[in-house]
Structures are given as structure tokens and as C-alpha cells.
N, C-alpha and C positions, 0 to 999 in steps of 0.2 A: 574584436569581431563585430560586424554590423548585423543587425537583425535581418536586413535584406538578403544576407547570405545563408539564412537558416535553412537547415534540412528538416523536412516535415514528413511524418507518416501518420495516417489516420487509422484508427483501430475501431471500426463500427461494433456496437454492442451485439448486433444480430449476427456477427461473424465470429463470435467467440466459440470455443469448444464447449461441449455440454456433457454432463453425466447425470443420470437419474437412478439413484440406488434406493428409491423409496424414502428412506429416512434422510438421505442427503441428495440435494439438488445443487449441482455445482456448475459454474460458468468459468471457463479457463481463458484468460487473456493471452497466455502463452502455452506452448506445448507442455502437456502434463499427463501422466498416467497413460491411458489408451489414446489420448488426443495428441496427434502430431501434425504440425504444419511447419514445413521448413522455412517459411517466411516469418514465423512467430516462435522462434526459439527463446529469444531474450531481447531486452532493450538495454544495451550496455551491460552493466552489472546487475540489472533487474532481471531476475530469472523466472519468478512466479508471481502471478496476481490472480488468486482464486476468490470468486464471489460465491460464498457458500450459504445455502439455506439448510439448517440442521433442525430436524424434527425434535419436539419436546422429549427430554429424557434420553436422547440418542447422542452418539458422538464417536470419536476416534479412539480406539484402544491404544495401549502402550506400544510405541513404535520409535525407532531410532532416527537421529540426525547427526551429521557432523559437518564442520566447516561450511556453515551457512548462517547468515543473519536472518532471523525469522521474526517478522513483525505482524501482529494481529490487531486489527481494528474492528471491534464490534460496532455494527450499525443499528442493530435491534436485538434486544434480549441480552443474554449472558452466556458465558463460557467458563466452565470450571476446569482448572489446570492442575496437574500433578506431574512432577518430574523427578529424575534420578538425583538431582541436586538437593532434594528435600523441600522444594517449594510446593505449596498447596494453596491455591487462591482462586478467586473468581474475578473475571473482568466483565464489565457491563458497557452498554452503549455510552460513549463518552470517554472510556478508558482506552489506553493503548498499551500493548504488551510487547516486549522484545526479548528474544532469547538468542544469545550467541552460542551456537552448538559446538563450535571449537573442536576439541579433541574427541568429542562424542557425548551425547546425552540421549536419554529416552524420556518420553513424556506421553501423557494422555490428555485428551480434552473432550468435554461433552457438555451438552445443554442441560443444566440442572433443573430447568423448569419443565415439568411433565406436560403442561398444556399449551406452552407457547413456543412458537418457532423462533429460532435465532438466525440472524443474518450477520455474517462476519466476512471481512476481507483478510485473507492470509497471503502474506507477501514475503518472498524470499529474495535476498540480495547476496551476491557473492561477497565474501569477506575480503578485507584489505590484507590482513595477516592470517596465515593458516595456523591451525593447531594451538589456538589460545585456550586458556582455561575457560570452560563453559560458564556462562553467567546469565542471570535472569533479572528483569526489572519490569515494572509496570507503573503507570501514572494516570491520573484523571486530568482531562483537559476540558475546559468549560466552553460551551458554545458562545457565550457572550464575549469571550476573548478572541473570537475569530469573525465577528460580525463586521464585514467589509474591511477586514485586515488579515494579514497573513499570521498564522499561528504555527510556530515550529514545533513539531511533535518529536522528531528524531533528528539527531545531529551528532557529528564527531567532535564538536566544539564544546568543551566544558562550560564555556561562558553562556551558552544558550540554556534557557530553562526547558530542557528537553531530555528525552531518553538518549543515552549514549549508544552509538553504533560503531562497530569495527569496520568502517568503510568511510570514504569521503562522500557520504550520501546524506540527503536531507529530506525528511518527510514534512509536508506542510499542508494544513487545511485552511480553507477560507469559505465563508458563507456570504454570498453576495445578494444584495437587493437588486431588483430589476433596474437595468440601465447603468449600474455602477461600472466604472472602468478602473482596472488596476494593472499595474505593470510589475511582473515578477522578475527580479534580478538574480541570476544564477550565482551561487556562492564560489564555485571553482571553475577556472579555465579548463576546458576539456570535458566538462560535465555536460550531460543533456538532461532534459526534464520530460517526464511522462505524466501528462495531466489526465486524471480519471474523473469523469463527471458522475458524482454520486446521485445528484438530483438536479433537475432544471435544464435550461437551455443557455448556451453561451456561444460567443464567437471568439475564437483564439487565432490570432494572426490571420484573420479573414476567413477562417474555416468555421462553419456552424456545427455544433455538437449538441446532442441531447443526452438524456439519462443513460448512464453506463457506457456511453461512447468514450473514447480516449484519443489522445494525440501525443505523439512523441516529437520533440523538437531538439535539435542539436546544431552545432556550428553557429551558436548565437549566445549572447550574454543577457538578453532580455526577452521577455514574452509578454505581449499585451493581451489582456483578457477583458471582455465586455460581457456582462450578464444580459441576456435577452429576456430572461424571467428571473425570479428568485432562484438561486442555484447554490449547490454545495459541491466543492471540488477538493480532491486530494492530489497534491503535486508530489511526485517522487523524483528527486534529482539524484542522478548517479553518474559515476565515471562511465564514459562510453567504451572503455576497454575494461575487461575483467580478467583478473589474474594474469 
């Protein structure tokens, strides 16, 4: 496939869905809960990307999931997790957590710091295989290992130093200095990549994006990224067909 044939869709930050529950302020990249946009149901196997601000000491009570790959990326603060598999742990900015809900799991998550707001990205990906045994994992990833280079966080390939996912999906972060240019090569034919700008300003395949903007690209095998300022990106590569 040639990059010139790429299909592109822009997802402006100011067009995300919103919810304000007082203790929780959420931005929805895709339809979620009360927010519904028929043009934003999913991007391939990527179903949910919620950008959550959680007040100190508050959080989500015990609730169920099944047959979904759930990835949590804390950007600020911490999140305490308990689940029906017996896991009880905390994740902090720099950590990544993954839970394969499989046949079914219940869990709770809350901000353990009473005075500090937490900011997390919660991401759902449709699984490759249904009804697997639920599983949980988390890992710390260091910022120095993604300075102007791609750092794989989540991968189905055991050879990658990453968290395993039940899907042909790859989560990658990169922190770019101003004017640095990088080319991302997709791992699998038939995959697309959803690039989420955590911070900064970038140009991706000729499109300018700012903080919390996103761009989806498919029908291509490479994506060129140029930092217009210092920038932090999360790339989510997924199959463009789900189940």
C-alpha cells in the first residue's frame, strides 16, 4: 500500500462528547453512555477512548465487563484498582494497565489521593478471541525510553517488551522535540492507526493537530509525523474490522 492512498479522518478535541458529574469530568472520543454520534461509534476495533478527570478520593464503584480489552493510561496522579480476580494495586502516571475482561470480570477504580485530581485515558478494544479467561497486567514505562523514539506499550507479540493484548493491536507512545520528524510503520496489513495528541502541536500527513486532537489513518502502511512544538503522542494501531 502507498501512503498516497491513505484514508484520513480528523477528530477535533473540541468536538468530543462531554460529561460533568462533579467528581468526574469526561471527554469521549467515541459514543459512550449518554453521548451518541453515529459518525463516532468506533475506529476499527477501537471502541472507547475516554479522557477522564477524577476528583481526589472519588472513582468508579464495582462494575462488570466482558469480552473487551481495557487499557488504562494515567497521565496525572494515580488510580487504585481492585477486581474479582483478586488483584489490588495502584497505577501512576507512567504506568499502563491492561485487563482482558474475557468471560467476565468485575472491578472498581478510584483516585486514592484525597487532594489531587487524576487524569487517565481509558481505552477499550474489541478482542480477537471471545470468552478467554480474564487476565490482568500492568507495567511502568519510562519517559526517557520514548524521547524522539517509539515506545511500544501494548502488543500481541511476546517478543515486544510490552503488555500483551488479545488483539492484533499495538499501543505506542512517543515524546517529540520541536521539528523532529518520525515515520511510523504499521505492524499488520489491514490495520489502521489512531493518533491522539496528548500535548503539543504536530503535523501528520499534512494535517495540523493540537492538544487532544486525533487523526485516524488507514489504507496505508506508513505515517509521517512532524512536531511543530514539543509534543506527546499516543498511537493506537488496530484492525479496521472488529469481530
